[in-house]
C-alpha positions as CSV (number, residue, x, y, z in Angstrom):
1,M,30.8,14.8,-11.1
2,P,28.3,17.1,-11.6
3,D,30.0,20.0,-8.8
4,S,26.5,20.4,-6.7
5,E,25.8,16.6,-6.6
6,T,27.3,13.2,-5.1
7,G,27.4,10.1,-6.1
8,T,26.1,6.7,-5.5
9,L,28.5,4.7,-5.1
10,A,28.7,3.0,-1.7
11,V,31.2,0.1,-1.7
12,T,33.6,0.4,1.2
13,G,31.7,-0.4,4.2
14,D,33.0,3.1,5.6
15,P,30.6,6.4,5.5
16,A,33.1,8.5,5.0
17,A,35.3,6.9,2.5
18,D,32.5,6.3,0.7
19,D,31.5,9.8,0.5
20,L,35.1,10.7,0.0
21,L,34.7,8.6,-3.2
22,N,31.8,9.9,-4.3
23,S,32.8,13.7,-4.2
24,N,36.6,13.7,-4.8
25,P,37.2,13.4,-8.4
26,L,41.0,12.2,-7.7
27,A,40.0,9.9,-4.9
28,L,37.6,8.3,-7.3
29,L,40.3,7.8,-9.5
30,I,42.9,6.6,-7.1
31,G,40.2,4.0,-6.1
32,M,39.7,2.6,-9.0
33,L,43.7,2.5,-9.8
34,L,43.9,0.5,-6.4
35,D,41.0,-2.4,-7.0
36,Q,43.1,-5.4,-8.8
37,Q,44.1,-8.2,-6.3
38,V,42.9,-6.8,-3.0
39,P,39.1,-7.1,-2.1
40,M,36.8,-3.9,-3.2
41,E,36.6,-2.7,-0.1
42,W,40.1,-2.3,0.4
43,A,40.8,-1.2,-3.0
44,F,38.3,1.9,-2.7
45,R,39.1,2.9,1.5
46,G,42.9,3.6,0.1
47,P,41.8,7.3,-0.6
48,A,40.5,8.1,2.8
49,T,43.0,6.5,4.4
50,L,45.7,8.6,2.1
51,L,43.4,11.8,3.4
52,E,44.4,10.3,6.9
53,R,47.6,10.6,6.0
54,L,48.6,13.7,4.3
55,G,46.1,16.1,5.5
56,S,44.5,16.3,1.9
57,L,44.0,14.9,-1.5
58,D,46.0,17.0,-3.8
59,A,47.6,15.6,-7.2
60,S,50.6,18.4,-7.9
61,A,51.3,17.7,-3.5
62,I,51.2,14.2,-4.2
63,A,53.0,14.1,-7.3
64,A,55.9,16.0,-5.7
65,M,56.2,14.0,-2.9
66,D,59.5,12.1,-2.0
67,P,59.4,8.9,-3.8
68,D,60.4,6.9,-0.6
69,L,58.3,9.4,1.9
70,F,54.9,8.6,0.1
71,V,55.8,4.6,-0.4
72,A,56.1,4.7,3.4
73,T,53.2,6.4,3.3
74,C,51.1,3.6,1.6
75,R,53.2,1.4,3.0
76,T,52.1,1.9,6.7
77,K,49.6,0.1,8.4
78,P,46.5,-0.6,7.2
79,A,48.5,-0.4,3.8
80,V,46.9,0.8,0.8
81,H,46.9,-2.1,-1.2
82,R,48.4,-5.8,-0.7
83,F,51.4,-4.4,-3.2
84,P,52.2,-0.5,-1.2
85,A,55.3,-0.1,-3.1
86,S,54.4,-0.8,-6.6
87,M,50.8,1.3,-6.0
88,A,52.3,4.2,-4.5
89,K,54.4,4.8,-8.2
90,R,51.6,4.1,-10.0
91,I,49.3,6.4,-7.8
92,Q,52.2,9.1,-7.9
93,A,52.9,8.4,-11.7
94,L,48.6,8.7,-11.9
95,C,49.0,12.4,-10.0
96,Q,51.4,13.7,-12.2
97,H,49.4,12.8,-15.6
98,I,46.9,14.5,-14.2
99,V,49.0,17.8,-13.0
100,D,50.4,17.5,-16.5
101,N,47.6,17.4,-18.8
102,Y,44.2,18.5,-16.3
103,D,46.0,21.5,-14.3
104,G,45.9,19.2,-10.8
105,D,41.8,18.9,-11.6
106,A,40.9,15.2,-11.9
107,G,37.6,16.2,-12.6
108,L,38.6,17.6,-15.7
109,V,39.0,13.9,-17.4
110,W,35.3,13.6,-17.4
111,R,34.3,17.3,-17.4
112,T,35.4,18.3,-20.7
113,A,35.4,14.8,-22.2
114,A,33.4,15.8,-26.0
115,S,31.8,12.4,-25.7
116,G,32.2,8.7,-24.2
117,A,34.8,7.5,-26.8
118,D,36.8,9.9,-26.0
119,L,36.6,9.8,-21.6
120,H,37.4,6.3,-22.4
121,G,40.5,7.2,-24.6
122,R,41.4,9.9,-21.8
123,L,40.9,7.5,-18.9
124,V,43.1,4.2,-20.7
125,A,46.2,7.0,-21.1
126,L,46.4,7.7,-17.4
127,P,49.1,5.1,-15.6
128,G,47.7,2.0,-14.3
129,Y,44.8,2.2,-16.1
130,G,43.8,0.1,-19.0
131,D,41.0,-1.1,-21.0
132,E,38.9,-2.8,-18.9
133,K,39.6,-0.4,-15.5
134,S,38.6,2.4,-18.4
135,M,35.4,0.5,-19.2
136,I,34.3,0.3,-15.6
137,F,35.0,3.6,-14.7
138,T,33.0,5.1,-17.4
139,A,30.4,2.7,-15.7
140,I,31.0,4.0,-12.6
141,L,30.4,7.6,-13.7
142,A,27.3,6.7,-15.4
143,K,25.6,4.6,-13.0
144,R,26.9,6.4,-10.1
145,M,28.0,9.9,-10.7
146,G,25.5,11.0,-13.4
147,V,27.9,11.5,-15.8
148,A,26.8,9.9,-19.1
149,P,28.5,11.8,-22.4
150,D,27.3,10.4,-25.3
151,G,28.6,7.2,-26.4
152,W,29.1,6.0,-23.2
153,Q,27.3,2.6,-23.2
154,E,29.5,1.9,-26.0
155,A,33.3,3.3,-24.2
156,A,31.6,0.9,-21.1
157,G,30.7,-1.8,-23.2
158,P,29.6,-5.0,-20.9
159,F,29.7,-2.9,-17.6
160,S,26.8,-0.7,-19.1
161,D,24.2,-2.8,-18.7
162,D,22.2,-3.9,-15.6
163,T,24.1,-7.1,-14.7
164,P,25.6,-6.5,-11.6
165,R,29.2,-7.3,-12.7
166,S,31.1,-4.3,-11.1
167,V,32.1,-2.0,-8.9
168,A,29.7,0.5,-10.9
169,D,26.6,-1.6,-10.0
170,I,27.3,-1.0,-6.5
171,D,25.7,1.3,-4.3
172,G,25.0,-0.8,-1.0
173,P,25.9,-3.6,1.0
174,D,23.5,-5.9,-1.2
175,A,24.4,-5.0,-4.7
176,L,27.8,-5.5,-3.2
177,A,27.5,-8.9,-2.1
178,T,25.2,-9.6,-5.9
179,V,28.7,-8.2,-7.6
180,R,30.7,-10.7,-5.4
181,E,28.3,-13.7,-6.4
182,W,27.4,-13.3,-9.5
183,K,31.8,-13.0,-9.7
184,K,31.8,-15.6,-8.2
185,A,29.7,-17.9,-10.4
186,Q,31.2,-16.4,-13.6
187,K,34.6,-17.6,-12.6
188,A,33.0,-21.5,-11.7
189,E,32.1,-21.3,-14.8
190,G,35.4,-20.5,-16.9
191,K,34.3,-16.8,-17.5
192,N,35.4,-13.3,-16.7
193,K,33.5,-10.1,-15.9
194,Q,32.4,-9.0,-19.5
195,Q,31.1,-12.6,-20.6
């Protein structure tokens, strides 16, 4: 995201947690990582919970933490996820990847991407990110953070359109409700988020 701006993502119901997502690249990556098998608000509130417990969100520090201690940090109630132990391992792996490939600066994942395809490739390479998660994250960057490299629409696939189908389309409570209704309708019709 541009250094002088913050994004417009508003999904947690907590302004401070949303501000963290919109201004801290590592928080945004961790929130997206946690966005599975739990409500979106819970997943994207996870980075703020970690910040409270750790005092900072630093990829190098998290990667270097004793794994058992980090699991305990994630497991403490309220837990950062429904499956705190497995997600703790994924968060540490993500942070280690950022240390190894981006000098510990999560924002370099997109700030140095040459194109939408390059960005998508970098996201897919992140531990815990698959193809769909990477497409959604590309759409978040373009729609909510003002980071739209050439070809981002192709990289984001169906998540680049105006259909309210994912977290990339959420800028407040009304949008969250709209996305939830759309997902519910898709599920009722036996369709997924990409259809």
